[in-house]
C-alpha angles and dihedrals in degrees: 000000000000128000096000133236116284124219139150132272119195111227121218086245090063093251119128114238129196113253127190133200124194112193130197119232093249133034109309118247095201142352128245118196114201122209109195128216135250120302095003136086143222098267086075088068097061096108094046091049092048090055091048089048092055087056091053100261122137106218126203134174140151138209114259123239108283093027139096128020094308094060111115092193114022113227095017120112106177142318090261138007091015098157089051086055093056090052093047093048089051088055093046089059092046092050094048091047095047090051087062095041105028096159100047126101108252126213129189120209123185124185124206107314086011089058088061090048090050091052092050089045090055091058088063113023111015096117113115099022120130092215148333125233123197117196123191094352128158150183128253124188118237093243094057092045092048091054094046091050091051092052092048092047092051092049089050092052090051093058101275101109093109098026126093112261109213088170092063093040087056098046094042093055098032111137095013089126098040098104095051121089115238098346115208098209143012089256100052088118090073098070145342089232107094093204093058092051093047093048092051091049091050094051112095089205091060138069098017120145119251120242118253090260092050092053090047092053093046093049089047090054095048089050089060089069097087120146089249093052091049090061086077090069123104110266097211102049111099122236127204122194123189133171145148121278086229098046111123093196089066091040089248095302098316095091092049093051089048090056089048093052091050090053092048090048088052087062102259107153103203115047120153128185129193122181116190118215123237092008132116137207107312106055091177087060098044129106092256095046091125088062089048090051092049094049092048091049092048090052094048096041088055089054100042 
């Protein structure tokens, strides 16, 4: 237990990605694969993984393309089909991990952008999972996504495909702090814990703007989560959604509940939602994170 063991994961693009494995002291009872969010990296999950380890869970995760110290261009996935590459890399790690632990229940947890990756993943590779967890997820209407994709495409055509787009960063997170009194920083929406926000802002591997192509790929991926597409998901694999009541990404709980309703309408039989009061986007980095960990473990233990 601790900071995890680093190794390499070969991306479908041919790039080498950083992979981490956090192991419990004894034989694991189940596996939890983490999918991190936008403009962050797996080292931020050490405390969460350590808590899962204490409960007997083996934890694995990798840095997405365009993330972490190995990223050649931060916020850039690939020249084409970048979002599909994120989904494929997630599956590569799962396949490699399951080869080592073929008989263990296997859970998939995606946070923020990772929750959208997870939902796209489930349309293709969900079979065999013990459960899916969506942290800090949200809902975006097709019109908004279409406009965002159009702007990203134009910027890409104008030479910005591999250049950071601060314009798209600004408009995509505009208003995230509007419900907070006297915000200290542009990233106050992440957590109510000042040290967490300050550490995030001081980390050169966090908070960077995506390139125009990166934004285009992400908006393309999120647009694949239509109600019709969700019908491809397995109906008997449980899904657990959790978020902060003050999380703007989840529209202060409304977007999270909207996603849950769509999943239920798709025929998924076991969908649970938990909204934590007085908390923001990163529930694993909030004041009550021990409660969040305990609730997550209780949900997984009941489905092992």
